[in-house]
N, CA, C and O atoms as CSV, one atom per row, in Angstrom:
chain,resi,resn,atom,element,x,y,z
A,1,MET,N,N,0.813,-1.199,0.000
A,1,MET,CA,C,0.000,0.000,0.000
A,1,MET,C,C,0.856,1.262,0.000
A,1,MET,O,O,0.413,2.311,-0.467
A,2,LYS,N,N,2.064,1.169,0.514
A,2,LYS,CA,C,2.927,2.359,0.529
A,2,LYS,C,C,3.171,2.869,-0.887
A,2,LYS,O,O,3.158,4.075,-1.134
A,3,LYS,N,N,3.396,1.928,-1.823
A,3,LYS,CA,C,3.642,2.325,-3.206
A,3,LYS,C,C,2.423,3.016,-3.796
A,3,LYS,O,O,2.555,3.997,-4.528
A,4,VAL,N,N,1.232,2.507,-3.479
A,4,VAL,CA,C,-0.003,3.091,-4.006
A,4,VAL,C,C,-0.198,4.494,-3.448
A,4,VAL,O,O,-0.485,5.431,-4.193
A,5,LYS,N,N,-0.041,4.636,-2.138
A,5,LYS,CA,C,-0.206,5.948,-1.509
A,5,LYS,C,C,0.794,6.954,-2.067
A,5,LYS,O,O,0.444,8.105,-2.329
A,6,LYS,N,N,2.044,6.515,-2.249
A,6,LYS,CA,C,3.060,7.410,-2.802
A,6,LYS,C,C,2.705,7.798,-4.234
A,6,LYS,O,O,2.818,8.965,-4.610
A,7,TYR,N,N,2.275,6.818,-5.035
A,7,TYR,CA,C,1.906,7.110,-6.416
A,7,TYR,C,C,0.759,8.121,-6.463
A,7,TYR,O,O,0.808,9.083,-7.229
A,8,ILE,N,N,-0.266,7.903,-5.646
A,8,ILE,CA,C,-1.410,8.823,-5.633
A,8,ILE,C,C,-0.968,10.218,-5.210
A,8,ILE,O,O,-1.362,11.214,-5.816
A,9,LYS,N,N,-0.147,10.283,-4.166
A,9,LYS,CA,C,0.334,11.591,-3.698
A,9,LYS,C,C,1.139,12.294,-4.790
A,9,LYS,O,O,0.962,13.490,-5.022
A,10,ASP,N,N,2.012,11.562,-5.452
A,10,ASP,CA,C,2.864,12.150,-6.486
A,10,ASP,C,C,2.088,12.563,-7.739
A,10,ASP,O,O,2.524,13.452,-8.470
A,11,ASN,N,N,0.944,11.926,-7.990
A,11,ASN,CA,C,0.221,12.177,-9.236
A,11,ASN,C,C,-1.111,12.891,-9.065
A,11,ASN,O,O,-1.876,13.008,-10.023
A,12,THR,N,N,-1.395,13.364,-7.879
A,12,THR,CA,C,-2.641,14.093,-7.654
A,12,THR,C,C,-2.491,15.522,-8.157
A,12,THR,O,O,-1.547,16.225,-7.795
A,13,ARG,N,N,-3.421,15.933,-8.983
A,13,ARG,CA,C,-3.444,17.307,-9.477
A,13,ARG,C,C,-4.214,18.150,-8.470
A,13,ARG,O,O,-5.104,17.647,-7.784
A,14,THR,N,N,-3.871,19.438,-8.382
A,14,THR,CA,C,-4.551,20.251,-7.378
A,14,THR,C,C,-5.167,21.529,-7.900
A,14,THR,O,O,-6.000,22.099,-7.195
A,15,CYS,N,N,-4.833,22.019,-9.058
A,15,CYS,CA,C,-5.358,23.329,-9.437
A,15,CYS,C,C,-5.839,23.453,-10.875
A,15,CYS,O,O,-5.777,24.545,-11.439
A,16,SER,N,N,-6.308,22.391,-11.480
A,16,SER,CA,C,-6.805,22.564,-12.835
A,16,SER,C,C,-8.269,22.138,-12.979
A,16,SER,O,O,-8.802,22.099,-14.088
A,17,ASN,N,N,-8.903,21.825,-11.871
A,17,ASN,CA,C,-10.326,21.482,-11.937
A,17,ASN,C,C,-11.089,22.413,-10.990
A,17,ASN,O,O,-11.645,21.972,-9.984
A,18,GLU,N,N,-11.104,23.663,-11.316
A,18,GLU,CA,C,-11.714,24.686,-10.486
A,18,GLU,C,C,-13.212,24.447,-10.345
A,18,GLU,O,O,-13.889,24.078,-11.305
A,19,TYR,N,N,-13.712,24.658,-9.152
A,19,TYR,CA,C,-15.146,24.545,-8.931
A,19,TYR,C,C,-15.601,25.681,-8.038
A,19,TYR,O,O,-14.791,26.282,-7.333
A,20,SER,N,N,-16.883,25.978,-8.061
A,20,SER,CA,C,-17.430,27.111,-7.331
A,20,SER,C,C,-18.009,26.658,-6.004
A,20,SER,O,O,-18.715,25.653,-5.925
A,21,LEU,N,N,-17.697,27.418,-4.962
A,21,LEU,CA,C,-18.268,27.163,-3.636
A,21,LEU,C,C,-19.358,28.158,-3.301
A,21,LEU,O,O,-19.833,28.189,-2.166
A,22,GLY,N,N,-19.745,28.930,-4.212
A,22,GLY,CA,C,-20.750,29.968,-4.022
A,22,GLY,C,C,-20.664,30.915,-5.203
A,22,GLY,O,O,-20.055,30.587,-6.222
A,23,MET,N,N,-21.254,32.057,-5.078
A,23,MET,CA,C,-21.268,32.994,-6.199
A,23,MET,C,C,-19.879,33.523,-6.545
A,23,MET,O,O,-19.545,33.671,-7.721
A,24,TYR,N,N,-19.066,33.809,-5.522
A,24,TYR,CA,C,-17.792,34.486,-5.794
A,24,TYR,C,C,-16.565,33.684,-5.383
A,24,TYR,O,O,-15.436,34.117,-5.616
A,25,VAL,N,N,-16.769,32.550,-4.789
A,25,VAL,CA,C,-15.637,31.785,-4.269
A,25,VAL,C,C,-15.412,30.566,-5.150
A,25,VAL,O,O,-16.345,29.825,-5.459
A,26,SER,N,N,-14.191,30.372,-5.541
A,26,SER,CA,C,-13.861,29.146,-6.257
A,26,SER,C,C,-12.611,28.543,-5.635
A,26,SER,O,O,-11.812,29.232,-5.000
A,27,SER,N,N,-12.469,27.279,-5.828
A,27,SER,CA,C,-11.346,26.577,-5.241
A,27,SER,C,C,-10.995,25.403,-6.142
A,27,SER,O,O,-11.642,25.177,-7.164
A,28,CYS,N,N,-9.969,24.663,-5.757
A,28,CYS,CA,C,-9.554,23.498,-6.529
A,28,CYS,C,C,-9.649,22.260,-5.650
A,28,CYS,O,O,-9.274,22.291,-4.477
A,29,ALA,N,N,-10.142,21.193,-6.209
A,29,ALA,CA,C,-10.197,19.916,-5.497
A,29,ALA,C,C,-9.113,19.006,-6.051
A,29,ALA,O,O,-8.866,19.004,-7.257
A,30,PRO,N,N,-8.462,18.233,-5.190
A,30,PRO,CA,C,-7.454,17.299,-5.694
A,30,PRO,C,C,-8.110,16.221,-6.556
A,30,PRO,O,O,-9.230,15.793,-6.278
A,31,TRP,N,N,-7.411,15.788,-7.595
A,31,TRP,CA,C,-7.958,14.771,-8.483
A,31,TRP,C,C,-6.852,14.007,-9.188
A,31,TRP,O,O,-5.711,14.464,-9.263
A,32,LEU,N,N,-7.204,12.838,-9.703
A,32,LEU,CA,C,-6.327,12.010,-10.525
A,32,LEU,C,C,-6.980,11.831,-11.887
A,32,LEU,O,O,-8.206,11.856,-12.005
A,33,THR,N,N,-6.173,11.654,-12.896
A,33,THR,CA,C,-6.739,11.316,-14.202
A,33,THR,C,C,-7.234,9.868,-14.130
A,33,THR,O,O,-6.787,9.111,-13.269
A,34,PRO,N,N,-8.133,9.481,-15.005
A,34,PRO,CA,C,-8.557,8.072,-15.027
A,34,PRO,C,C,-7.377,7.114,-15.229
A,34,PRO,O,O,-7.345,6.036,-14.634
A,35,GLU,N,N,-6.422,7.500,-16.055
A,35,GLU,CA,C,-5.248,6.652,-16.291
A,35,GLU,C,C,-4.427,6.480,-15.009
A,35,GLU,O,O,-3.950,5.386,-14.706
A,36,ASP,N,N,-4.269,7.594,-14.250
A,36,ASP,CA,C,-3.532,7.512,-12.994
A,36,ASP,C,C,-4.264,6.652,-11.969
A,36,ASP,O,O,-3.636,5.899,-11.225
A,37,ALA,N,N,-5.582,6.762,-11.929
A,37,ALA,CA,C,-6.368,5.942,-11.002
A,37,ALA,C,C,-6.232,4.457,-11.354
A,37,ALA,O,O,-6.097,3.617,-10.464
A,38,LEU,N,N,-6.268,4.137,-12.644
A,38,LEU,CA,C,-6.084,2.748,-13.071
A,38,LEU,C,C,-4.683,2.240,-12.750
A,38,LEU,O,O,-4.509,1.088,-12.353
A,39,THR,N,N,-3.690,3.101,-12.921
A,39,THR,CA,C,-2.320,2.713,-12.579
A,39,THR,C,C,-2.195,2.443,-11.089
A,39,THR,O,O,-1.547,1.474,-10.692
A,40,ALA,N,N,-2.803,3.283,-10.259
A,40,ALA,CA,C,-2.781,3.068,-8.804
A,40,ALA,C,C,-3.453,1.744,-8.449
A,40,ALA,O,O,-2.969,1.015,-7.584
A,41,ALA,N,N,-4.559,1.432,-9.108
A,41,ALA,CA,C,-5.248,0.164,-8.861
A,41,ALA,C,C,-4.375,-1.016,-9.268
A,41,ALA,O,O,-4.353,-2.034,-8.575
A,42,GLU,N,N,-3.661,-0.895,-10.376
A,42,GLU,CA,C,-2.780,-1.971,-10.836
A,42,GLU,C,C,-1.617,-2.175,-9.863
A,42,GLU,O,O,-1.228,-3.312,-9.594
A,43,ILE,N,N,-1.063,-1.086,-9.338
A,43,ILE,CA,C,0.010,-1.188,-8.341
A,43,ILE,C,C,-0.515,-1.914,-7.103
A,43,ILE,O,O,0.167,-2.780,-6.557
A,44,ALA,N,N,-1.724,-1.564,-6.659
A,44,ALA,CA,C,-2.319,-2.211,-5.487
A,44,ALA,C,C,-2.547,-3.697,-5.747
A,44,ALA,O,O,-2.315,-4.525,-4.865
A,45,LYS,N,N,-2.996,-4.035,-6.944
A,45,LYS,CA,C,-3.232,-5.435,-7.313
A,45,LYS,C,C,-1.937,-6.237,-7.264
A,45,LYS,O,O,-1.894,-7.325,-6.691
A,46,GLU,N,N,-0.880,-5.693,-7.868
A,46,GLU,CA,C,0.416,-6.379,-7.871
A,46,GLU,C,C,0.952,-6.542,-6.453
A,46,GLU,O,O,1.502,-7.590,-6.111
A,47,ASP,N,N,0.794,-5.510,-5.630
A,47,ASP,CA,C,1.246,-5.562,-4.244
A,47,ASP,C,C,0.486,-6.635,-3.465
A,47,ASP,O,O,1.077,-7.375,-2.679
A,48,THR,N,N,-0.819,-6.712,-3.685
A,48,THR,CA,C,-1.640,-7.712,-2.998
A,48,THR,C,C,-1.248,-9.120,-3.425
A,48,THR,O,O,-1.158,-10.016,-2.585
A,49,ILE,N,N,-1.017,-9.326,-4.707
A,49,ILE,CA,C,-0.609,-10.649,-5.192
A,49,ILE,C,C,0.707,-11.073,-4.543
A,49,ILE,O,O,0.851,-12.223,-4.128
A,50,LYS,N,N,1.664,-10.154,-4.455
A,50,LYS,CA,C,2.950,-10.469,-3.810
A,50,LYS,C,C,2.751,-10.851,-2.349
A,50,LYS,O,O,3.353,-11.812,-1.871
A,51,LYS,N,N,1.911,-10.107,-1.639
A,51,LYS,CA,C,1.664,-10.392,-0.220
A,51,LYS,C,C,0.976,-11.739,-0.040
A,51,LYS,O,O,1.323,-12.494,0.869
A,52,VAL,N,N,0.012,-12.045,-0.890
A,52,VAL,CA,C,-0.693,-13.330,-0.800
A,52,VAL,C,C,0.271,-14.473,-1.059
A,52,VAL,O,O,0.261,-15.466,-0.332
A,53,CYS,N,N,1.096,-14.350,-2.075
A,53,CYS,CA,C,2.076,-15.404,-2.383
A,53,CYS,C,C,3.034,-15.614,-1.217
A,53,CYS,O,O,3.334,-16.750,-0.850
A,54,LYS,N,N,3.510,-14.526,-0.640
A,54,LYS,CA,C,4.425,-14.639,0.504
A,54,LYS,C,C,3.724,-15.324,1.677
A,54,LYS,O,O,4.303,-16.193,2.328
A,55,TRP,N,N,2.458,-14.926,1.948
A,55,TRP,CA,C,1.695,-15.530,3.040
A,55,TRP,C,C,1.526,-17.025,2.796
A,55,TRP,O,O,1.681,-17.825,3.719
A,56,LEU,N,N,1.209,-17.407,1.561
A,56,LEU,CA,C,1.025,-18.824,1.230
A,56,LEU,C,C,2.323,-19.610,1.401
A,56,LEU,O,O,2.304,-20.738,1.892
A,57,GLU,N,N,3.454,-19.018,0.997
A,57,GLU,CA,C,4.743,-19.692,1.161
A,57,GLU,C,C,5.012,-20.019,2.622
A,57,GLU,O,O,5.535,-21.086,2.944
A,58,VAL,N,N,4.651,-19.095,3.501
A,58,VAL,CA,C,4.909,-19.275,4.934
A,58,VAL,C,C,3.863,-20.180,5.590
A,58,VAL,O,O,4.200,-20.966,6.475
A,59,ASN,N,N,2.610,-20.080,5.170
A,59,ASN,CA,C,1.522,-20.721,5.902
A,59,ASN,C,C,0.868,-21.921,5.237
A,59,ASN,O,O,0.123,-22.637,5.907
A,60,ALA,N,N,1.102,-22.176,3.975
A,60,ALA,CA,C,0.359,-23.218,3.255
A,60,ALA,C,C,0.480,-24.602,3.892
A,60,ALA,O,O,-0.479,-25.375,3.885
A,61,ASN,N,N,1.637,-24.912,4.434
A,61,ASN,CA,C,1.830,-26.243,5.028
A,61,ASN,C,C,0.909,-26.496,6.214
A,61,ASN,O,O,0.636,-27.652,6.536
A,62,LYS,N,N,0.430,-25.462,6.863
A,62,LYS,CA,C,-0.468,-25.619,8.010
A,62,LYS,C,C,-1.802,-26.238,7.596
A,62,LYS,O,O,-2.517,-26.781,8.438
A,63,TYR,N,N,-2.137,-26.165,6.329
A,63,TYR,CA,C,-3.445,-26.615,5.849
A,63,TYR,C,C,-3.367,-27.938,5.092
A,63,TYR,O,O,-4.353,-28.396,4.515
A,64,ASP,N,N,-2.192,-28.540,5.105
A,64,ASP,CA,C,-1.975,-29.836,4.479
A,64,ASP,C,C,-2.452,-30.909,5.453
A,64,ASP,O,O,-1.887,-31.067,6.535
A,65,GLU,N,N,-3.475,-31.631,5.073
A,65,GLU,CA,C,-4.008,-32.691,5.924
A,65,GLU,C,C,-3.827,-34.032,5.230
A,65,GLU,O,O,-3.898,-34.127,4.005
A,66,ARG,N,N,-3.596,-35.042,6.011
A,66,ARG,CA,C,-3.404,-36.382,5.459
A,66,ARG,C,C,-4.512,-37.288,5.981
A,66,ARG,O,O,-4.848,-37.282,7.165
A,67,ILE,N,N,-5.059,-38.055,5.068
A,67,ILE,CA,C,-6.128,-38.985,5.415
A,67,ILE,C,C,-5.651,-40.397,5.083
A,67,ILE,O,O,-5.209,-40.672,3.968
A,68,GLN,N,N,-5.747,-41.267,6.051
A,68,GLN,CA,C,-5.362,-42.664,5.839
A,68,GLN,C,C,-6.537,-43.409,5.196
A,68,GLN,O,O,-7.666,-43.351,5.682
A,69,THR,N,N,-6.255,-44.086,4.131
A,69,THR,CA,C,-7.256,-44.928,3.480
A,69,THR,C,C,-6.677,-46.326,3.328
A,69,THR,O,O,-5.508,-46.570,3.626
A,70,ILE,N,N,-7.495,-47.207,2.874
A,70,ILE,CA,C,-7.017,-48.578,2.639
A,70,ILE,C,C,-5.912,-48.570,1.584
A,70,ILE,O,O,-4.961,-49.348,1.662
A,71,ALA,N,N,-6.045,-47.699,0.616
A,71,ALA,CA,C,-5.063,-47.632,-0.475
A,71,ALA,C,C,-3.791,-46.887,-0.078
A,71,ALA,O,O,-2.787,-46.964,-0.786
A,72,GLY,N,N,-3.821,-46.176,1.028
A,72,GLY,CA,C,-2.651,-45.417,1.458
A,72,GLY,C,C,-3.046,-44.043,1.986
A,72,GLY,O,O,-4.201,-43.805,2.339
A,73,THR,N,N,-2.087,-43.164,2.033
A,73,THR,CA,C,-2.313,-41.827,2.557
A,73,THR,C,C,-2.682,-40.867,1.428
A,73,THR,O,O,-2.043,-40.842,0.376
A,74,ILE,N,N,-3.717,-40.089,1.672
A,74,ILE,CA,C,-4.135,-39.063,0.715
A,74,ILE,C,C,-3.858,-37.704,1.354
A,74,ILE,O,O,-4.220,-37.456,2.504
A,75,ARG,N,N,-3.215,-36.841,0.593
A,75,ARG,CA,C,-2.958,-35.476,1.076
A,75,ARG,C,C,-4.006,-34.550,0.492
A,75,ARG,O,O,-4.261,-34.564,-0.712
A,76,ILE,N,N,-4.609,-33.746,1.352
A,76,ILE,CA,C,-5.583,-32.752,0.906
A,76,ILE,C,C,-5.249,-31.412,1.552
A,76,ILE,O,O,-4.517,-31.352,2.540
A,77,VAL,N,N,-5.783,-30.359,0.994
A,77,VAL,CA,C,-5.618,-29.023,1.558
A,77,VAL,C,C,-6.986,-28.560,2.033
A,77,VAL,O,O,-7.964,-28.609,1.287
A,78,ASN,N,N,-7.046,-28.114,3.274
A,78,ASN,CA,C,-8.293,-27.593,3.836
A,78,ASN,C,C,-8.475,-26.175,3.299
A,78,ASN,O,O,-8.089,-25.200,3.944
A,79,VAL,N,N,-9.062,-26.076,2.122
A,79,VAL,CA,C,-9.192,-24.793,1.427
A,79,VAL,C,C,-10.081,-23.827,2.206
A,79,VAL,O,O,-9.798,-22.629,2.254
A,80,GLU,N,N,-11.136,-24.328,2.806
A,80,GLU,CA,C,-12.047,-23.456,3.565
A,80,GLU,C,C,-11.303,-22.764,4.712
A,80,GLU,O,O,-11.430,-21.553,4.899
A,81,LYS,N,N,-10.537,-23.527,5.466
A,81,LYS,CA,C,-9.773,-22.956,6.579
A,81,LYS,C,C,-8.680,-22.015,6.061
A,81,LYS,O,O,-8.454,-20.946,6.628
A,82,LEU,N,N,-8.009,-22.420,4.987
A,82,LEU,CA,C,-6.944,-21.596,4.409
A,82,LEU,C,C,-7.489,-20.238,3.973
A,82,LEU,O,O,-6.906,-19.208,4.311
A,83,THR,N,N,-8.589,-20.217,3.233
A,83,THR,CA,C,-9.134,-18.940,2.761
A,83,THR,C,C,-9.650,-18.090,3.917
A,83,THR,O,O,-9.517,-16.866,3.890
A,84,LYS,N,N,-10.230,-18.716,4.917
A,84,LYS,CA,C,-10.698,-17.975,6.099
A,84,LYS,C,C,-9.524,-17.280,6.792
A,84,LYS,O,O,-9.609,-16.099,7.129
A,85,ASP,N,N,-8.444,-18.006,7.000
A,85,ASP,CA,C,-7.270,-17.427,7.662
A,85,ASP,C,C,-6.581,-16.384,6.785
A,85,ASP,O,O,-6.066,-15.389,7.296
A,86,LEU,N,N,-6.567,-16.602,5.476
A,86,LEU,CA,C,-5.973,-15.645,4.562
A,86,LEU,C,C,-6.741,-14.319,4.618
A,86,LEU,O,O,-6.135,-13.249,4.655
A,87,LYS,N,N,-8.056,-14.393,4.624
A,87,LYS,CA,C,-8.869,-13.171,4.735
A,87,LYS,C,C,-8.605,-12.444,6.048
A,87,LYS,O,O,-8.533,-11.216,6.073
A,88,LYS,N,N,-8.459,-13.196,7.140
A,88,LYS,CA,C,-8.139,-12.578,8.435
A,88,LYS,C,C,-6.789,-11.873,8.381
A,88,LYS,O,O,-6.632,-10.777,8.919
A,89,ALA,N,N,-5.825,-12.500,7.735
A,89,ALA,CA,C,-4.469,-11.930,7.665
A,89,ALA,C,C,-4.431,-10.612,6.888
A,89,ALA,O,O,-3.552,-9.781,7.116
A,90,PHE,N,N,-5.379,-10.422,5.975
A,90,PHE,CA,C,-5.355,-9.228,5.141
A,90,PHE,C,C,-6.391,-8.183,5.528
A,90,PHE,O,O,-6.630,-7.245,4.767
A,91,LYS,N,N,-7.003,-8.323,6.682
A,91,LYS,CA,C,-7.941,-7.304,7.150
A,91,LYS,C,C,-7.196,-6.146,7.734
A,91,LYS,O,O,-7.811,-5.180,8.185
């Protein structure tokens, strides 16, 4: 998120979208171009993917379960528990 916040701060325009606050008062509101907003969203997406991958590398083994059957051991991943914990980690 630091990269996204920095990008938004660096690319926010402040004085070219004048608006009126009354009959005689005008001011400028900060804004981003649509392209800049999309770029910020893409940076956030890439950052989130990296964080999820790192979390999975560290935690995925916790969700590996083994079930004994007549034919041998079956390995499964408790996806429900994994996704629940992943969502908690990113709140």
